C-alpha positions as YAML, in Angstrom:
chain: A
units: angstrom
residues:
- id: 1
  name: UNK
  ca: [6.60, -17.59, -11.35]
- id: 2
  name: UNK
  ca: [8.39, -14.73, -12.94]
- id: 3
  name: UNK
  ca: [9.58, -14.34, -16.47]
- id: 4
  name: UNK
  ca: [11.92, -11.51, -17.82]
- id: 5
  name: UNK
  ca: [11.11, -11.11, -21.49]
- id: 6
  name: UNK
  ca: [13.76, -9.37, -23.54]
- id: 7
  name: UNK
  ca: [13.44, -8.38, -27.19]
- id: 8
  name: UNK
  ca: [14.97, -5.49, -29.11]
- id: 9
  name: UNK
  ca: [12.65, -2.75, -27.66]
- id: 10
  name: UNK
  ca: [11.18, -4.72, -24.75]
- id: 11
  name: UNK
  ca: [12.47, -5.33, -21.24]
- id: 12
  name: UNK
  ca: [9.38, -6.67, -19.48]
- id: 13
  name: UNK
  ca: [8.98, -8.62, -16.25]
- id: 14
  name: UNK
  ca: [5.80, -10.79, -15.99]
- id: 15
  name: UNK
  ca: [4.81, -12.58, -12.84]
- id: 16
  name: UNK
  ca: [1.94, -15.06, -13.11]
- id: 17
  name: UNK
  ca: [0.39, -17.84, -11.09]
- id: 18
  name: UNK
  ca: [-2.76, -19.75, -10.99]
- id: 19
  name: UNK
  ca: [-4.63, -21.67, -13.77]
- id: 20
  name: UNK
  ca: [-2.86, -21.33, -17.15]
- id: 21
  name: UNK
  ca: [0.47, -19.87, -15.68]
- id: 22
  name: UNK
  ca: [2.57, -22.78, -16.97]
- id: 23
  name: UNK
  ca: [0.86, -22.62, -20.40]
- id: 24
  name: UNK
  ca: [1.66, -18.89, -20.60]
- id: 25
  name: UNK
  ca: [5.23, -19.36, -19.71]
- id: 26
  name: UNK
  ca: [5.61, -22.18, -22.25]
- id: 27
  name: UNK
  ca: [4.18, -19.70, -24.90]
- id: 28
  name: UNK
  ca: [6.47, -16.88, -23.94]
- id: 29
  name: UNK
  ca: [9.46, -19.25, -24.17]
- id: 30
  name: UNK
  ca: [8.51, -20.29, -27.62]
- id: 31
  name: UNK
  ca: [8.17, -16.77, -29.03]
- id: 32
  name: UNK
  ca: [10.47, -14.66, -26.86]
- id: 33
  name: UNK
  ca: [13.85, -14.62, -25.24]
- id: 34
  name: UNK
  ca: [12.76, -15.52, -21.74]
- id: 35
  name: UNK
  ca: [14.62, -15.79, -18.48]
- id: 36
  name: UNK
  ca: [12.29, -17.75, -15.92]
- id: 37
  name: UNK
  ca: [13.10, -17.11, -12.30]
- id: 38
  name: UNK
  ca: [11.19, -18.66, -9.28]
- id: 39
  name: UNK
  ca: [10.39, -15.41, -7.50]
- id: 40
  name: UNK
  ca: [10.01, -11.84, -8.33]
- id: 41
  name: UNK
  ca: [12.74, -9.49, -7.41]
- id: 42
  name: UNK
  ca: [10.27, -6.85, -6.04]
- id: 43
  name: UNK
  ca: [6.54, -7.41, -5.48]
- id: 44
  name: UNK
  ca: [6.04, -3.55, -5.26]
- id: 45
  name: UNK
  ca: [6.44, -3.31, -9.11]
- id: 46
  name: UNK
  ca: [3.69, -6.06, -9.79]
- id: 47
  name: UNK
  ca: [0.55, -5.11, -11.60]
- id: 48
  name: UNK
  ca: [-2.35, -7.19, -12.60]
- id: 49
  name: UNK
  ca: [-1.96, -8.53, -16.12]
- id: 50
  name: UNK
  ca: [-5.66, -7.61, -16.93]
- id: 51
  name: UNK
  ca: [-4.74, -3.89, -16.20]
- id: 52
  name: UNK
  ca: [-2.01, -3.66, -18.89]
- id: 53
  name: UNK
  ca: [-2.67, -2.03, -22.27]
- id: 54
  name: UNK
  ca: [-1.36, -5.23, -23.96]
- id: 55
  name: UNK
  ca: [-4.12, -7.24, -22.36]
- id: 56
  name: UNK
  ca: [-6.86, -4.74, -23.08]
- id: 57
  name: UNK
  ca: [-5.84, -4.70, -26.78]
- id: 58
  name: UNK
  ca: [-5.41, -8.47, -27.17]
- id: 59
  name: UNK
  ca: [-7.79, -10.22, -24.71]
- id: 60
  name: UNK
  ca: [-10.13, -11.25, -27.42]
- id: 61
  name: UNK
  ca: [-7.38, -13.31, -29.05]
- id: 62
  name: UNK
  ca: [-7.54, -16.05, -26.38]
- id: 63
  name: UNK
  ca: [-10.44, -17.96, -28.22]
- id: 64
  name: UNK
  ca: [-8.79, -17.75, -31.65]
- id: 65
  name: UNK
  ca: [-5.43, -18.99, -30.05]
- id: 66
  name: UNK
  ca: [-7.21, -21.96, -28.46]
- id: 67
  name: UNK
  ca: [-8.89, -22.76, -31.73]
- id: 68
  name: UNK
  ca: [-5.56, -22.54, -33.73]
- id: 69
  name: UNK
  ca: [-3.85, -24.87, -31.13]
- id: 70
  name: UNK
  ca: [-6.66, -27.41, -31.59]
- id: 71
  name: UNK
  ca: [-6.22, -27.24, -35.35]
- id: 72
  name: UNK
  ca: [-9.72, -26.26, -36.03]
- id: 73
  name: UNK
  ca: [-11.31, -23.74, -38.47]
- id: 74
  name: UNK
  ca: [-14.20, -21.57, -37.32]
- id: 75
  name: UNK
  ca: [-16.53, -23.80, -39.39]
- id: 76
  name: UNK
  ca: [-15.20, -26.90, -37.62]
- id: 77
  name: UNK
  ca: [-15.55, -25.40, -34.28]
- id: 78
  name: UNK
  ca: [-19.04, -24.12, -35.10]
- id: 79
  name: UNK
  ca: [-19.91, -27.73, -36.01]
- id: 80
  name: UNK
  ca: [-18.68, -29.08, -32.76]
- id: 81
  name: UNK
  ca: [-20.34, -26.50, -30.62]
- id: 82
  name: UNK
  ca: [-23.56, -25.72, -32.41]
- id: 83
  name: UNK
  ca: [-22.59, -22.03, -32.30]
- id: 84
  name: UNK
  ca: [-22.84, -20.16, -35.59]
- id: 85
  name: UNK
  ca: [-19.65, -19.38, -37.48]
- id: 86
  name: UNK
  ca: [-20.52, -15.79, -37.56]
- id: 87
  name: UNK
  ca: [-20.86, -15.47, -33.77]
- id: 88
  name: UNK
  ca: [-17.51, -17.35, -33.34]
- id: 89
  name: UNK
  ca: [-15.99, -14.59, -35.59]
- id: 90
  name: UNK
  ca: [-17.49, -11.84, -33.48]
- id: 91
  name: UNK
  ca: [-16.14, -13.57, -30.22]
- id: 92
  name: UNK
  ca: [-12.70, -13.71, -31.83]
- id: 93
  name: UNK
  ca: [-12.74, -10.19, -32.87]
- id: 94
  name: UNK
  ca: [-13.89, -8.87, -29.49]
- id: 95
  name: UNK
  ca: [-17.27, -7.71, -30.85]
- id: 96
  name: UNK
  ca: [-19.28, -10.10, -28.63]
- id: 97
  name: UNK
  ca: [-18.97, -11.04, -25.10]
- id: 98
  name: UNK
  ca: [-18.79, -14.86, -24.33]
- id: 99
  name: UNK
  ca: [-21.37, -15.98, -21.74]
- id: 100
  name: UNK
  ca: [-20.68, -18.68, -19.18]
- id: 101
  name: UNK
  ca: [-22.82, -21.19, -21.10]
- id: 102
  name: UNK
  ca: [-20.89, -20.43, -24.35]
- id: 103
  name: UNK
  ca: [-17.61, -20.65, -22.52]
- id: 104
  name: UNK
  ca: [-18.51, -24.11, -21.30]
- id: 105
  name: UNK
  ca: [-19.37, -25.22, -24.88]
- id: 106
  name: UNK
  ca: [-16.16, -23.87, -26.26]
- id: 107
  name: UNK
  ca: [-14.07, -25.41, -23.43]
- id: 108
  name: UNK
  ca: [-15.47, -28.83, -24.08]
- id: 109
  name: UNK
  ca: [-14.90, -28.64, -27.83]
- id: 110
  name: UNK
  ca: [-11.38, -27.28, -27.29]
- id: 111
  name: UNK
  ca: [-10.53, -29.52, -24.36]
- id: 112
  name: UNK
  ca: [-9.82, -26.67, -21.97]
- id: 113
  name: UNK
  ca: [-11.55, -24.97, -19.11]
- id: 114
  name: UNK
  ca: [-14.41, -22.32, -19.41]
- id: 115
  name: UNK
  ca: [-12.78, -19.80, -17.25]
- id: 116
  name: UNK
  ca: [-10.13, -19.33, -19.92]
- id: 117
  name: UNK
  ca: [-12.69, -17.61, -22.11]
- id: 118
  name: UNK
  ca: [-14.62, -15.91, -19.35]
- id: 119
  name: UNK
  ca: [-11.50, -14.14, -18.03]
- id: 120
  name: UNK
  ca: [-10.51, -13.39, -21.60]
- id: 121
  name: UNK
  ca: [-13.71, -11.76, -22.75]
- id: 122
  name: UNK
  ca: [-15.73, -11.42, -19.70]
...
């Protein structure tokens, strides 16, 4: 799936597939002017999203976003998972790496899949 995102100073093409691709496209459509097309115009321009400067600067925000979507505070998530609130803060601010075991706890509490957090912070 390819989306062309247009804003005053941004003209960006994003091609994504796999787990979470539909969720990403819905998020882009909610917050940006997006034109979704079914196939990219040119695969030779494609780069891995995780190699972009945007991802490197914002990857730690995936957990906070999932928590916000679930309508939970850090305190409430801490109570559901048994993970200290201070550690959740460190995860959300990119100061601590999420382990597989922790990702599984978070995923269960947030009704999502653990890889979402492993890819984001691993």
